[in-house]
C-alpha positions as CSV (number, residue, x, y, z in Angstrom):
1,M,96.4,104.4,94.1
2,Q,95.5,101.2,95.9
3,K,94.3,102.3,99.2
4,T,96.3,100.8,102.1
5,L,94.2,100.0,105.2
6,L,95.5,100.5,108.7
7,A,93.8,97.3,109.1
8,A,96.7,95.9,107.5
9,L,98.1,95.8,110.9
10,V,95.5,92.5,111.3
11,L,95.3,91.8,107.7
12,A,98.8,91.0,107.1
13,A,98.7,88.2,110.1
14,L,95.3,86.9,109.0
15,A,96.3,85.1,105.9
16,G,92.8,85.0,104.7
17,C,89.1,84.4,106.0
18,S,85.6,83.3,105.4
19,D,84.5,86.7,103.9
20,Q,86.8,89.6,102.3
21,K,87.4,93.2,101.7
22,A,85.4,96.0,102.5
23,D,84.6,99.7,102.4
24,T,82.0,101.8,104.7
25,T,79.2,102.4,106.2
26,M,76.8,105.4,106.2
27,A,76.7,106.1,109.9
28,P,74.3,108.4,111.3
29,K,75.7,111.9,113.0
30,D,74.4,110.9,116.2
31,S,75.5,107.3,116.5
32,A,76.1,106.1,120.3
33,P,79.7,106.8,121.1
34,A,82.6,104.2,121.4
35,A,82.3,103.9,125.5
36,A,78.5,103.1,124.8
37,A,78.9,100.2,122.5
38,A,76.4,97.8,122.1
39,P,77.0,94.4,124.0
40,A,78.3,91.3,121.8
41,T,75.4,89.6,122.3
42,A,73.3,92.3,120.6
43,A,72.3,91.7,116.8
44,N,75.4,92.6,114.9
45,P,75.7,92.2,111.0
46,F,79.3,91.6,111.3
47,F,78.8,88.3,113.4
48,A,77.5,86.0,110.5
49,P,78.4,86.0,106.5
50,S,76.1,88.5,104.8
51,T,73.0,87.1,103.0
52,L,73.5,89.4,99.9
53,P,74.9,88.4,96.6
54,L,78.8,87.4,96.7
55,L,78.6,88.2,100.3
56,A,78.3,92.3,99.7
57,P,78.1,94.2,103.2
58,P,74.6,94.8,104.7
59,F,75.3,98.6,105.1
60,D,71.5,99.1,105.5
61,Q,72.1,97.2,109.0
62,I,75.4,98.4,109.8
63,R,75.7,101.0,112.7
64,D,78.7,102.7,114.2
65,E,77.8,100.8,117.6
66,H,78.5,97.5,115.8
67,Y,82.3,98.0,115.2
68,L,83.9,97.8,118.8
69,P,81.9,94.8,119.5
70,A,82.8,93.3,116.3
71,F,86.4,93.8,116.6
72,E,86.5,92.5,120.1
73,E,84.5,89.2,119.6
74,G,86.5,89.3,116.1
75,M,89.8,89.1,117.8
76,K,88.7,86.8,120.5
77,Q,87.5,84.1,117.9
78,H,90.5,84.6,115.8
79,R,93.1,84.1,118.8
80,A,91.0,81.0,119.6
81,E,91.7,79.8,116.3
82,I,95.1,80.4,116.0
83,D,95.6,78.8,119.2
84,A,93.8,75.6,118.3
85,I,96.0,75.4,115.1
86,A,99.4,76.3,117.1
87,A,98.5,73.6,119.9
88,Q,97.8,70.7,118.0
89,A,99.6,67.5,118.6
90,E,99.8,66.5,115.2
91,P,102.8,67.4,113.0
92,A,102.3,70.3,110.8
93,T,100.8,69.9,107.6
94,F,100.0,72.3,104.8
95,A,96.0,71.8,105.5
96,N,96.1,71.8,109.4
97,T,98.3,74.7,110.1
98,I,98.6,76.8,106.6
99,E,94.9,76.3,105.3
100,A,93.7,76.5,108.4
101,M,95.2,79.9,108.8
102,E,93.8,80.9,105.5
103,R,90.4,80.1,106.5
104,S,90.8,81.9,110.4
105,G,89.2,85.4,111.7
106,A,86.2,85.5,109.5
107,V,84.6,88.1,112.1
108,L,87.8,90.1,112.4
109,F,88.2,90.2,108.9
110,R,84.6,91.2,108.1
111,V,84.6,94.0,110.4
112,A,88.2,95.3,109.4
113,K,87.5,95.6,105.7
114,V,84.5,97.6,106.4
115,F,85.4,99.9,109.2
116,F,88.8,101.2,107.8
117,N,87.4,102.1,104.4
118,L,84.9,103.8,106.3
119,T,87.7,105.7,108.3
120,E,88.9,107.4,104.9
121,S,85.5,107.8,102.7
122,T,82.9,108.6,105.5
123,T,83.9,109.1,108.5
124,N,83.0,111.0,111.7
125,E,83.9,111.8,115.6
126,T,82.4,107.9,116.6
127,I,84.1,106.3,113.8
128,Q,87.4,108.4,114.9
129,Q,87.2,107.3,118.5
130,V,86.6,103.7,117.7
131,Q,89.8,104.0,115.4
132,A,91.8,105.2,117.9
133,E,90.5,102.6,120.7
134,V,91.2,99.4,118.2
135,A,94.3,100.6,116.3
136,P,96.8,99.3,119.2
137,K,94.5,96.6,119.8
138,L,95.1,95.4,116.6
139,A,98.6,95.7,116.7
140,A,98.8,93.7,119.6
141,H,97.0,91.0,118.0
142,Q,98.8,91.1,115.1
143,D,102.1,90.7,117.1
144,A,100.5,87.9,119.5
145,I,100.0,86.0,116.0
146,L,103.6,86.7,114.3
147,L,105.4,86.0,117.6
148,D,103.6,83.0,118.7
149,A,106.6,80.4,119.2
150,A,104.6,77.3,118.7
151,L,102.8,78.8,115.5
152,Y,106.1,79.7,114.0
153,A,107.6,76.2,114.5
154,R,104.9,74.6,112.6
155,I,105.7,77.2,109.9
156,K,109.4,76.8,110.0
157,A,109.1,72.7,109.6
158,L,106.8,73.6,106.8
159,H,108.8,75.9,105.0
160,E,112.0,73.4,105.4
161,Q,110.1,70.6,104.0
162,R,108.1,72.5,101.1
163,E,109.9,70.9,98.2
164,T,109.2,67.4,99.2
165,L,105.6,68.0,100.5
166,G,104.0,67.4,97.0
167,L,102.5,70.7,96.7
168,D,102.0,72.8,93.6
169,A,103.5,76.2,93.0
170,E,100.9,78.3,94.5
171,A,101.0,76.5,97.7
172,K,104.7,76.4,98.1
173,R,104.6,79.8,97.2
174,L,102.1,80.4,100.1
175,I,104.4,78.6,102.5
176,E,107.0,81.3,101.6
177,R,104.8,84.1,102.3
178,Y,103.9,82.8,105.7
179,H,107.5,82.3,106.4
180,Q,108.5,85.6,105.3
181,N,105.8,87.3,107.0
182,F,106.5,85.6,110.5
183,V,110.3,86.3,110.0
184,R,109.7,89.8,108.9
185,G,107.3,90.2,112.2
186,G,109.7,89.5,114.8
187,A,109.5,85.7,115.0
188,L,113.1,85.3,115.4
189,L,113.7,87.5,118.3
190,D,114.3,86.8,121.8
191,E,111.7,87.4,124.3
192,A,112.8,91.1,125.3
193,G,113.3,92.0,121.2
194,K,109.6,90.9,121.0
195,A,108.6,92.7,124.0
196,R,110.0,96.0,122.4
197,L,108.6,95.0,118.9
198,R,104.8,95.0,120.8
199,T,105.4,98.6,122.1
200,L,106.8,99.6,119.0
201,N,104.0,98.4,117.0
202,E,101.4,99.7,119.3
203,E,103.0,103.2,119.7
204,L,103.3,103.4,115.7
205,S,99.2,102.3,115.1
206,T,98.4,105.0,117.6
207,L,100.6,107.6,116.0
208,Q,99.8,106.7,112.5
209,T,96.0,107.0,113.4
210,T,96.3,110.6,114.8
211,F,98.2,111.9,111.6
212,Q,95.5,110.5,109.6
213,E,92.6,112.2,112.0
214,R,94.7,115.4,112.4
215,L,95.2,115.8,108.0
216,L,91.3,115.1,107.7
217,K,90.4,117.9,110.2
218,D,93.2,120.5,108.9
219,T,92.1,119.8,105.3
220,N,88.7,120.7,106.0
221,E,89.7,123.4,108.0
222,A,92.0,124.8,105.6
223,A,89.6,125.1,102.7
224,L,90.0,128.5,100.8
225,V,87.0,130.5,101.5
226,V,86.0,133.6,99.5
227,D,83.6,136.5,100.4
228,S,83.0,137.5,96.6
229,E,82.2,135.7,93.3
230,A,84.6,138.1,91.6
231,E,87.5,136.9,93.3
232,L,87.1,133.4,91.4
233,A,87.4,134.8,88.0
234,G,88.4,132.5,85.7
235,L,86.4,129.5,87.0
236,S,83.7,128.1,85.1
237,A,79.9,128.6,85.9
238,G,79.7,125.1,87.0
239,D,83.2,125.6,89.5
240,I,81.6,128.5,91.0
241,A,78.2,127.0,91.5
242,A,80.0,124.1,93.1
243,A,82.1,126.6,95.3
244,A,78.9,128.2,96.5
245,E,77.3,124.8,97.4
246,S,80.2,123.3,99.2
247,A,80.3,126.7,101.5
248,K,76.5,126.4,101.9
249,E,77.4,122.6,103.3
250,R,79.6,124.1,105.4
251,G,77.3,126.7,106.9
252,L,78.8,129.4,104.9
253,E,75.9,130.9,102.9
254,G,76.5,133.7,101.0
255,K,80.4,132.7,100.5
256,W,82.4,130.3,98.3
257,L,84.5,127.5,99.5
258,I,87.1,125.6,97.4
259,A,88.2,122.3,99.2
260,L,91.5,121.1,99.4
261,Q,92.8,118.2,97.2
262,L,95.3,116.0,98.7
263,P,98.7,116.9,96.6
264,S,100.4,120.2,97.1
265,G,98.9,121.5,93.5
266,Q,95.4,122.5,93.6
267,P,93.2,122.0,90.0
268,A,91.8,125.6,90.7
269,Q,95.1,127.2,90.5
270,A,95.2,126.5,86.6
271,K,91.9,129.0,86.0
272,L,92.0,131.5,89.0
273,E,92.9,134.6,87.5
274,N,93.4,136.6,91.0
275,R,97.1,136.2,92.1
276,A,96.4,136.8,95.5
277,V,93.3,133.9,95.6
278,R,95.9,131.4,93.9
279,E,98.4,132.3,96.5
280,R,96.3,132.1,99.6
281,L,95.0,128.8,97.7
282,H,99.0,127.4,97.8
283,Q,99.8,128.4,101.3
284,A,96.4,126.8,102.6
285,S,97.7,123.6,100.9
286,V,101.4,123.4,101.6
287,E,101.4,124.3,105.4
288,R,99.0,121.6,105.8
289,G,100.1,120.0,109.4
290,N,102.4,122.9,109.5
291,R,100.6,125.4,111.3
292,G,101.6,125.2,115.1
293,D,98.3,124.3,116.1
294,A,96.5,121.2,117.5
295,Q,96.7,119.9,113.8
296,D,100.7,120.0,113.6
297,N,102.1,117.1,112.3
298,N,105.7,117.9,112.9
299,Q,106.8,116.4,115.8
300,L,104.3,113.3,115.3
301,I,106.2,112.5,111.8
302,V,109.4,112.6,113.5
303,Q,108.5,110.4,116.3
304,I,107.0,107.9,113.5
305,A,110.2,108.0,111.5
306,K,112.4,107.0,114.5
307,L,110.1,104.3,115.7
308,R,110.4,103.0,112.2
309,A,114.0,103.0,112.2
310,E,114.2,101.2,115.6
311,K,112.0,98.9,114.3
312,A,113.9,98.0,111.5
313,A,117.2,98.0,113.7
314,L,115.7,95.3,116.1
315,L,114.8,93.0,112.9
316,G,118.3,93.4,111.8
317,Y,117.8,96.3,109.0
318,P,119.8,99.2,108.7
319,N,116.9,101.5,108.2
320,H,113.0,101.2,107.6
321,A,113.8,101.2,104.0
322,A,115.8,98.2,104.0
323,Y,113.2,96.4,105.9
324,T,110.2,97.7,103.3
325,L,112.2,97.1,100.3
326,D,113.4,93.7,101.4
327,A,109.9,92.4,100.5
328,Q,109.4,94.5,97.3
329,M,110.7,94.0,93.7
330,A,113.0,96.8,94.2
331,Q,114.7,94.7,97.3
332,T,117.1,97.7,98.1
333,P,117.3,101.2,98.8
334,Q,120.2,101.7,96.3
335,A,118.3,100.4,93.4
336,V,115.3,102.9,94.1
337,M,117.8,105.7,94.8
338,E,120.0,105.0,91.6
339,M,116.8,105.3,89.8
340,L,115.6,108.4,91.4
341,T,118.5,110.0,91.4
342,G,119.4,109.1,87.9
343,L,116.1,110.6,86.5
344,A,116.4,113.9,88.8
345,P,118.8,116.2,86.7
346,A,117.2,115.4,83.6
347,A,113.6,116.3,85.2
348,R,115.0,119.4,86.6
349,A,116.5,120.5,83.5
350,N,113.4,119.9,81.8
351,A,111.2,121.8,84.5
352,E,113.7,124.6,84.4
353,A,113.3,124.9,80.6
354,E,109.4,125.0,81.1
355,A,109.8,127.4,83.9
356,A,111.6,129.8,81.3
357,K,108.4,129.8,79.2
358,L,106.2,130.7,81.5
359,Q,108.2,133.5,82.8
360,A,108.3,134.7,79.0
361,V,104.7,134.8,79.1
362,I,104.6,136.7,82.6
363,D,106.6,139.3,81.3
364,A,105.2,139.8,78.1
365,E,101.7,140.2,79.7
366,G,103.7,143.0,81.7
367,G,103.3,141.0,85.5
368,G,106.3,142.3,86.9
369,F,107.1,139.5,89.2
370,K,108.8,136.0,88.9
371,L,107.3,132.9,88.9
372,A,106.1,131.2,91.9
373,P,104.6,127.9,92.9
374,W,100.7,129.1,92.7
375,D,101.4,130.8,89.2
376,W,103.1,127.5,87.6
377,A,99.5,126.0,86.8
378,Y,97.9,129.1,85.8
379,Y,100.9,130.0,83.5
380,S,101.1,126.6,81.9
381,E,97.5,126.4,80.8
382,K,98.2,129.7,79.1
383,V,101.0,128.1,77.2
384,R,99.1,124.8,76.5
385,K,96.5,126.9,74.9
386,A,99.3,128.6,72.8
387,E,101.3,125.8,71.8
388,Y,98.9,123.3,71.9
389,D,95.6,125.4,71.3
390,L,94.1,123.0,73.8
391,D,91.7,124.5,76.5
392,E,90.7,122.0,79.5
393,D,87.5,123.9,79.3
394,A,86.8,122.6,75.9
395,V,87.5,119.1,76.7
396,R,85.2,119.1,79.6
397,P,81.8,118.8,77.9
398,Y,83.1,115.7,76.1
399,F,83.9,114.1,79.6
400,E,80.7,113.6,81.3
401,L,81.0,111.0,84.0
402,D,78.6,108.7,82.9
403,R,79.8,108.4,79.5
404,V,83.5,108.1,80.7
405,L,82.4,105.2,83.1
406,K,80.3,103.2,80.3
407,D,81.4,103.6,77.2
408,G,84.9,104.4,78.3
409,V,86.3,102.6,81.4
410,F,83.7,99.7,80.9
411,Y,83.7,99.9,77.1
412,S,87.8,99.1,77.3
413,A,87.5,96.4,79.7
414,N,85.0,94.8,77.0
415,R,87.5,95.1,74.5
416,L,90.0,93.6,76.3
417,F,88.3,91.0,78.5
418,G,85.2,90.6,76.9
419,I,83.4,91.5,80.6
420,S,80.5,93.8,80.8
421,A,78.8,95.5,83.9
422,K,74.9,96.3,84.7
423,E,74.1,98.7,87.1
424,R,72.4,97.3,90.5
425,T,70.0,99.6,92.9
426,D,69.1,96.7,94.9
427,L,72.0,96.7,97.3
428,P,72.4,98.9,100.3
429,V,75.7,101.3,100.0
430,Y,76.9,103.6,102.9
431,H,76.6,106.6,101.0
432,P,73.8,107.9,98.8
433,D,76.6,108.8,96.5
434,V,77.7,105.5,96.0
435,R,76.6,103.2,92.8
436,V,77.0,99.4,92.5
437,F,77.7,97.6,89.1
438,E,77.4,93.7,88.7
439,I,80.2,92.8,86.3
440,F,80.0,90.1,84.2
441,A,82.4,87.2,82.6
442,P,82.3,86.9,79.0
443,D,80.2,83.9,79.5
444,G,77.5,85.6,81.3
445,S,78.2,84.4,85.0
446,T,78.8,86.7,87.5
447,L,82.2,87.8,87.8
448,G,82.2,90.1,90.9
449,L,80.8,93.4,91.9
450,Y,81.8,96.8,91.7
451,Y,81.4,100.1,94.0
452,A,81.7,103.4,92.7
453,D,82.4,106.3,95.0
454,Y,83.4,109.6,92.8
455,Y,82.4,112.4,94.6
456,A,83.9,114.4,97.0
457,R,82.7,115.3,100.7
458,A,84.0,116.5,103.7
459,S,84.2,113.0,105.6
460,K,86.4,111.7,103.0
461,R,90.2,112.2,102.8
462,G,91.6,113.7,99.4
463,G,93.1,111.3,96.9
464,A,91.7,108.3,95.0
465,W,92.1,104.2,95.7
466,M,91.0,101.3,95.4
467,D,89.8,98.3,97.8
468,S,87.8,95.5,98.2
469,F,84.9,94.4,100.5
470,V,85.3,90.4,99.5
471,D,88.5,89.2,97.7
472,Q,88.4,86.2,95.3
473,S,89.3,82.9,96.7
474,E,88.9,79.8,95.4
475,L,89.5,78.0,98.9
476,L,87.0,79.9,100.3
477,G,84.5,80.4,97.3
478,T,84.5,83.7,97.1
479,L,84.0,86.0,94.1
480,P,85.3,89.7,94.6
481,V,83.9,92.8,95.7
482,V,85.7,95.8,94.6
483,L,85.6,99.6,95.1
484,N,86.9,102.5,93.8
485,V,86.8,105.9,95.6
486,L,87.7,109.4,93.8
487,N,87.2,113.0,94.9
488,V,85.1,114.7,92.0
489,P,83.4,117.8,92.9
490,K,80.0,117.3,93.1
491,P,77.9,119.6,90.8
492,P,74.9,121.3,91.8
493,A,71.8,119.2,91.7
494,G,70.3,118.5,88.1
495,E,73.7,119.4,86.5
496,P,76.3,117.1,84.8
497,T,79.3,115.8,86.1
498,L,81.8,117.0,83.9
499,L,85.6,115.7,84.3
500,S,88.8,117.4,84.0
501,F,90.9,115.4,82.0
502,D,92.8,114.3,85.0
503,D,89.7,113.1,86.7
504,A,88.9,111.1,83.9
505,N,92.2,109.6,83.7
506,T,91.9,108.7,87.5
507,L,89.2,106.9,86.8
508,F,90.8,104.9,84.3
509,H,93.9,104.5,86.8
510,E,91.4,103.3,89.6
511,F,89.4,101.1,87.3
512,G,93.1,99.3,86.2
513,H,93.2,98.4,90.1
514,A,89.8,97.2,90.1
515,V,90.1,94.7,87.1
516,H,93.3,93.4,88.8
517,G,90.9,92.4,91.6
518,L,88.1,91.4,89.5
519,L,90.0,89.3,87.3
520,S,91.7,87.6,89.6
521,K,92.0,83.6,89.8
522,V,93.8,82.5,92.9
523,R,93.2,79.7,95.3
524,Y,94.3,81.3,98.6
525,P,93.4,84.7,100.1
526,M,97.1,85.8,100.8
527,L,98.3,85.8,97.3
528,T,94.8,86.8,95.6
529,G,94.1,90.1,93.7
530,T,96.0,93.2,94.2
531,N,97.8,91.5,97.5
532,V,101.2,92.2,95.8
533,P,104.5,94.1,96.3
534,R,104.0,97.8,96.3
535,D,105.9,98.3,93.4
536,F,104.0,96.0,91.3
537,V,100.6,96.9,92.6
538,E,100.7,100.1,90.1
539,F,101.6,98.3,87.2
540,P,97.9,97.5,86.1
541,S,96.3,100.9,87.3
542,Q,98.9,102.5,85.2
543,W,98.7,100.6,82.5
544,Y,95.1,100.7,82.2
545,E,95.3,104.8,82.3
546,N,96.5,104.5,78.3
547,W,93.2,103.3,77.0
548,M,91.8,106.5,77.9
549,L,93.7,108.1,74.9
550,E,93.5,105.0,72.5
551,T,91.8,106.4,69.6
552,S,88.6,103.9,69.1
553,V,87.9,104.7,73.1
554,L,88.1,107.8,73.1
555,K,85.8,108.3,69.9
556,N,83.5,105.8,72.0
557,F,83.0,108.0,75.2
558,A,84.0,111.4,74.4
559,M,80.6,112.8,73.1
560,H,79.4,116.3,74.2
561,Y,77.0,116.0,76.8
562,Q,74.6,118.6,75.3
563,T,74.7,117.9,71.5
564,G,75.9,114.5,71.3
565,E,78.2,115.3,69.0
566,P,81.4,113.1,69.3
567,I,85.0,115.0,70.1
568,P,86.3,116.8,66.9
569,A,89.5,115.0,65.7
570,E,91.6,118.0,65.9
571,L,90.7,118.1,69.5
572,I,91.8,114.4,69.8
573,E,95.2,115.4,68.0
574,K,95.6,118.5,70.8
575,I,94.8,116.3,73.3
576,E,97.6,113.8,72.3
577,R,100.1,116.1,71.7
578,A,99.3,118.2,74.9
579,G,99.8,115.2,77.0
580,K,103.7,115.6,76.6
581,F,103.3,118.9,78.2
582,N,104.3,119.9,81.5
583,Q,106.2,116.7,82.1
584,G,109.3,118.2,83.6
585,F,107.0,119.6,86.4
586,E,105.3,116.5,86.8
587,S,108.5,114.4,86.8
588,L,110.0,116.7,89.6
589,E,107.4,117.1,92.0
590,Y,107.0,113.5,91.9
591,I,110.8,112.5,91.8
592,A,111.0,115.0,95.1
593,A,108.5,113.3,96.8
594,S,109.9,109.8,96.3
595,L,113.1,111.2,97.4
596,L,111.9,113.1,100.6
597,D,110.1,109.6,101.5
598,M,113.4,107.4,101.1
599,E,115.4,110.0,102.8
600,W,112.6,110.0,106.2
601,H,113.1,106.1,106.2
602,M,116.8,105.8,105.2
603,I,117.7,107.6,108.7
604,G,119.6,105.1,111.3
605,S,117.7,104.3,114.9
606,D,120.3,106.8,116.4
607,A,119.4,109.6,114.0
608,E,118.6,112.6,115.7
609,I,115.9,114.7,114.3
610,G,115.2,118.1,115.7
611,D,113.1,120.1,113.1
612,A,110.9,118.3,110.5
613,Q,110.9,121.0,108.2
614,A,115.0,121.4,108.5
615,F,115.1,117.9,107.4
616,E,112.7,118.3,104.6
617,R,114.3,121.3,103.1
618,A,118.1,119.4,103.4
619,A,116.8,116.5,102.0
620,L,115.3,118.3,98.7
621,A,118.9,120.1,98.6
622,K,121.1,117.3,99.1
623,H,119.5,115.5,95.7
624,K,119.0,119.2,93.9
625,V,115.2,119.1,93.6
626,D,114.9,121.9,96.1
627,Y,113.2,124.1,93.0
628,A,110.9,127.0,94.5
629,P,108.6,126.7,91.6
630,V,108.2,123.2,91.8
631,P,107.3,122.2,95.3
632,P,106.9,118.5,96.0
633,R,104.0,116.6,95.2
634,Y,103.5,115.9,98.6
635,R,105.4,117.7,101.7
636,S,106.1,116.0,104.8
637,T,103.5,117.2,107.3
638,Y,100.7,116.1,104.9
639,F,102.3,113.2,103.0
640,A,99.3,110.7,103.8
641,H,100.8,108.1,101.3
642,I,103.9,107.5,103.4
643,W,102.8,107.9,107.3
644,P,99.6,106.0,107.7
645,G,98.9,105.3,104.1
646,G,101.3,102.2,104.0
647,Y,103.5,103.9,101.3
648,G,106.5,104.5,103.7
649,A,109.6,103.9,101.5
650,G,107.5,103.0,98.9
651,Y,106.1,106.3,96.9
652,Y,108.7,105.7,94.3
653,S,106.8,102.4,93.4
654,Y,104.7,104.5,90.9
655,L,107.7,105.2,89.0
656,W,108.9,102.0,89.2
657,S,106.0,100.2,87.9
658,E,105.7,102.9,85.3
659,V,108.5,101.4,83.6
660,L,106.6,98.4,83.6
661,D,103.6,100.4,82.3
662,A,105.2,102.4,79.7
663,D,107.0,99.2,78.2
664,A,103.8,96.9,78.6
665,Y,102.0,99.4,76.5
666,A,104.4,99.3,74.0
667,W,104.0,95.8,73.6
668,F,100.7,96.4,73.0
669,E,101.1,99.1,70.4
670,E,103.7,96.3,68.8
671,N,101.4,93.3,68.8
672,G,98.0,94.9,67.5
673,G,96.6,97.1,70.3
674,L,93.4,97.0,71.9
675,T,92.4,93.1,71.0
676,A,90.6,90.2,72.9
677,D,93.9,88.5,72.1
678,N,96.3,90.8,73.6
679,G,93.8,91.3,76.6
680,A,93.5,87.5,77.1
681,R,97.5,87.3,77.5
682,I,97.8,89.7,80.1
683,R,94.9,88.4,82.0
684,D,96.4,84.9,81.8
685,L,99.8,85.8,82.6
686,V,99.5,88.9,85.0
687,L,96.1,89.7,86.0
688,S,94.8,86.7,87.1
689,R,97.9,85.5,89.2
690,G,98.0,88.0,92.1
691,D,101.0,87.0,94.0
692,T,101.2,83.3,93.0
693,R,104.5,83.9,90.9
694,P,107.2,86.5,91.4
695,Q,106.2,89.9,89.6
696,M,108.7,90.0,87.6
697,D,108.5,86.6,86.0
698,Q,105.0,87.4,85.7
699,Y,105.9,90.5,83.3
700,R,108.6,88.1,81.3
701,D,105.6,85.5,80.4
702,F,103.7,88.1,79.1
703,A,106.2,90.3,77.4
704,G,108.7,87.4,76.3
705,R,111.7,89.6,77.8
706,D,112.8,92.3,80.3
707,P,111.2,95.7,80.5
708,A,112.8,98.3,78.7
709,I,113.2,101.6,80.2
710,E,113.4,103.6,77.0
711,P,109.4,104.0,76.5
712,L,109.3,105.6,80.0
713,L,112.0,108.0,79.1
714,K,110.4,108.9,75.5
715,R,107.2,109.4,77.4
716,R,108.2,111.7,80.1
717,G,110.9,113.8,78.2
718,L,113.5,112.7,80.4
719,V,116.0,111.9,77.6
720,Q,118.1,115.2,77.1
721,K,120.0,116.3,74.2
722,G,123.4,114.0,73.7
723,G,122.0,111.7,76.4
């Protein structure tokens, strides 16, 4: 997924700045607390543009004590710049208003991009203190801009004249985006409405920060600890060694620890032979944020949902979903619900058919129990082996991390776009595990920088995402500096990193986001790269996943890490056939989570929700996706995507984008596949265009037609007999 920063609170108002997006900083454990932050007059690496190539952040200079002064000084400078724009005596012009805003806020943008990546990938108590202090200030800062009547008057005047100003299409679209952002930000409200909106935004920013902090802490505390290696029977020697290393890092010498991944399902459940251990792992996962302790999120998410509903009503929308979707491709909650509820029956039917197969295996083995959620992955792996003769452990030796990255991910990018990568060890990073690659255009010129942060750690939240330190902009003369963050278990020192199929697929997915940022060729920061609607941003990433199993790519990277032998053709065939396995489960868990998200955000401002768990149960039952063996991919109390993560009323977007992805890949198959000509076409008409043109128009430009849903239905096996 593309990571959405809490900093969007301010970045939405900062149309652009003199530098761009960020990741994290390696912060010393004994850094000074926020209250003892260094004065703004002290040397602060955020106060001036980086002197490193492509404005890459100087992580060797950044310390925790720099953040708060940089935020304060950045907001002060940005507010002064905005005030000057709004107070001009001259009539509004594109240059003195819109372009001036695009250039404003450099210091604030620099620190926000670094800091808010760090809060999710390498956080600590000091950073969390700064985040709690600065989040409401950023919300207030954003409101001060969006609710500035004089500034809005200038934007409104330009919006009304946009067709007569002699501007190109990109500049006109930028004016439209500014006008839309200000209207959606409350510019049309009266003074009482603006005051209430400021309060709502401040409260929401604080609650969302609290959710993020609680979830990280609870996820770490809920990690499964076992006392004997025997309890881990079924795991590989490498997995067991990694669990021992994780326990040692937590001060649990002589024990084994399995850290929790963000979704409900945990990878180890596919291998653990001990059913009781599988159940413990499952319960630890699904009870996050729901244990009645200091990290409990039940009341918190009810507060967030109700405040979002009130904010939507204040802005003239029936609910938060309607507010959110008005600016997305889907446009209305009805369109999303029709898609999800239309697919739900087939997804459940397929999941039930799959469950029957799993139960048959349990019965044949004399298990004497009914299939439960913690059994699904374990027995589906048995069915996979029996029906497809595919053993995940037989695949891992061919998926060594460096080979997947260089000879798979980078190789496919070279085939499609002519770009190449070279690792750099001279640039500072925010954590020792982070690597940096310079990306080159076909002519040998520098295209951008790519930061790779792949290993899991306690200070990193679960999941995987893409973001950037610097965005491409012709106006600012900047090239992209992007990053991918994953959560691959780190092997013991000296051992190879052998990826699971899912981890390798995730690497391709996130690099698809990176490509979207790296190939951008846009003038204005607000419209550049991945700054597109949520239900389009996942299209390039999901489309890029397809190249992992393209025969020429797979053969190029899938070499046995010990022997160097290429992956056998029969194993490739098994992988391809097994790719259609378990689609009922995967579709149902995703659709259930998407419907849960929509139900939370379709409540009205007068809704009474007494019990978050009861609300969740009712929402799932309402759409008949409450199938006990298949819990939602995320339950409400650890659904990080929708509370702090920016996907509120937007989790459906993965499926929406998958319609485009499946159709686009079908187009490639129909037109010669992995070729430079086809790569140039999607680069020029989609990947390089950012938000300069409506997304459906971009897709039609590329494919020559509207997307069809049939390729997706075929991929997911959601076409029932007679249907």
